[in-house]
C-alpha positions, 0 to 999 in steps of 0.5 A: 500500500505504498508504504516506504521503507521502515527506516526512511518512514521513521526518520520522516515521522521523527522530523514531523514529530519535532515539527509538530512540537515546535508549532504546538509548544513553541514558547516553553523553554524546557521543551525546546530550549530555544527562543520563540520564532514559530507559533500556530493556532486555529482561528474561527472566521471572525478571528481571521478577518479581525487579524487581517484588519490588524495586520493592515493597521500595523503596516504589514505587506500582503502577498499571494501564497498557495493554500492561504486565505492571506499572507502578510509580512513586515520586516522579518516577521510573517503571518499566514492564515491557511485555508484548512482550519483556518489556521494562523502560522506566525514565523520569524523575528519578533514572533513571540512579541507579536503573539503576546502583545497583539494576537493574544489580547486582540484576537484570542482574548486569552493567554496561550503561550506556555499554558498548553497543559491548562487548556488541553490536559488530555494531550499529555496522556497516552493516546493515538493521533490519526489524520489523513491527507488526499481525501479532497484531492482529485490526483493522488492517494489517500494517506492515513497516518497514526502516531502514539504519544506516551504520558508526559512525552510532550513535556520532555525535551529529550523525548522531543528528539526521539520517536519510537517507530513502534508507535507509528503506522501509515496506510497509503492507498494508491489511486487504483486500490482507492477506486476499488475500495470506493466502489465497495464502500460507496461512501467516503466516510465509510472508506475513511473509517475503514482506513482509520480503523486499520491504522488504529488496529496496527498500532494496537498490536504494538501498543495494546494498552493505549486507552484512546485514539483521537482524530478529526471529526468526519463521521460518527465514531461508530464507523471506526468502532464497528470496523475495529470490533469486527477484528476484535479490537476495542479502544475509546474513539474520540473525534472532534473538530480541529483535532490537529491542535493535539500534538499526536494528530498534528504529527500524523497530519504532517506525516500523511501530507508529506507522503502524499506530496511526495507521491504527487511530486514523483508521479509528476516527474514520471508524466512530465506534467505537474499534478496539483492539489484539490479540485479546480479548473486548473486540475481539470485542464491538467487531467485533460492534457494527460488523457489526450496523451495517455488515454482515459484509462490512466486516470484510474492509476493517478486519480480518484475516479468517483470525483466529477472531474473524471466524468467531465474529463473523460465522459465516455470512460467514467459515468457521472457520479451517482447521488451520494449514498447516505451513511449508515452506522 
């Protein structure tokens, strides 16, 4: 299922774990022993617009950046608000002062730097974090990653440089297999639930005492629970919106995204055309170019053919998507 060699994957996971720690816990000296130059947090729509106005008032220069609602920079400090979340990322010299004296009082209305255990104590207990990449992208695989974090590991600087490869699992479903599974399940949430269950099941083999798994909310938790129970596995399944504020989910998100992007980059080089993310007119144009050169059958190898884009690109090969099947637990 597209899994990379264990050593290479473990190295990427360790890097992702450190990256997620820096993003989620940038301000605590005993965690990283560095000054704060990176901060990230989730926003709601109102906070996002207020931040845009604040940056204008403070003289920031705005510029276009992929996958962002807006990006602004002033001297060596940059502020990006990403579409997914939406999520703000503050980077560069002066990040700590900007967060403490602008972002927290004006946008959040509360102190967050250094208060992670107060706001999210459950994050510091043993659990799995599971996230995926590619579910909304026409091209590429569906990648689901899971990471186990131990009690207190988020607070120990020594452990921030290490990650146990037994606490990592990745299920990467290539387009051909994805299309077969989608026909079988007929519903993306059910397919996602199956994928999440496989990752959790694999982790439980190596970490059978883990009490809880957390992921972003995409369906009733019974989708995952039923899939696990059919294999004799039991664990508390938690789902919530914006779950990537949790360190394990954030690390899983980074791992899944990196594997997904690597697949797109590799396949782009093979085909001689850039495979982009998402679903747009540009993606449709790229698909048409590929079909003209290689024939319609290639879409089954590089894309999710239940997307309407496949029918619009090659109507003779891919029928119009049927009405979505209602999900049933």
